[in-house]
C-alpha positions, -999 to 999 in steps of 0.1 A, spaced: -262 -359 -386 -265 -327 -367 -290 -302 -382 -281 -274 -359 -268 -252 -388 -293 -263 -414 -317 -237 -427 -346 -250 -447 -349 -235 -483 -381 -217 -474 -363 -197 -447 -332 -188 -467 -327 -152 -478 -321 -141 -513 -286 -129 -520 -282 -92 -520 -256 -94 -548 -269 -102 -582 -251 -126 -606 -238 -96 -627 -225 -80 -596 -208 -113 -586 -191 -114 -621 -179 -78 -616 -165 -86 -582 -148 -116 -596 -131 -95 -622 -120 -71 -595 -103 -99 -576 -84 -108 -608 -74 -71 -611 -63 -72 -575 -39 -101 -582 -21 -78 -606 -13 -53 -578 21 -53 -561 32 -37 -530 59 -10 -529 79 5 -500 99 36 -506 126 42 -479 122 79 -485 89 77 -467 106 65 -436 142 79 -439 142 111 -459 167 113 -487 171 75 -493 163 64 -528 158 27 -520 125 12 -533 114 -24 -525 87 -40 -546 70 -73 -540 37 -91 -538 41 -105 -503 41 -80 -474 62 -103 -452 89 -108 -477 88 -71 -485 93 -61 -449 121 -86 -443 139 -73 -473 134 -37 -461 146 -45 -426 178 -59 -441 182 -26 -460 176 -6 -428 202 -27 -410 229 -26 -437 225 10 -450 210 30 -421 229 10 -394 198 3 -373 206 -30 -356 174 -33 -335 144 -15 -351 119 -2 -327 82 -10 -330 75 26 -341 99 21 -370 82 -11 -380 48 6 -379 61 36 -399 74 12 -425 41 -7 -426 22 25 -431 46 35 -459 37 4 -480 16 13 -510 -3 -8 -536 7 -2 -572 -2 -17 -606 21 -45 -616 39 -41 -650 27 -68 -674 56 -75 -698 
């Protein structure tokens, strides 16, 4: 067995995050899972009321690019348009029904 990465217990550092802080961070990650992503077309094309909501950024962008192609007649989006759309994505609290 290779002991290259092994650190003896006497040389290990104490964690800077206490157990209560770890519990709090864990609850934050659960809260984060209730967040969804939202993309308003008005942030990219002014005057358009289309809003796309989803939890996965890739699916959200694919859905938005279909909208851009069908409604705004942009057949080959430029990298600048894609960047502008990525910047327009916001996080929002998911509705728990």
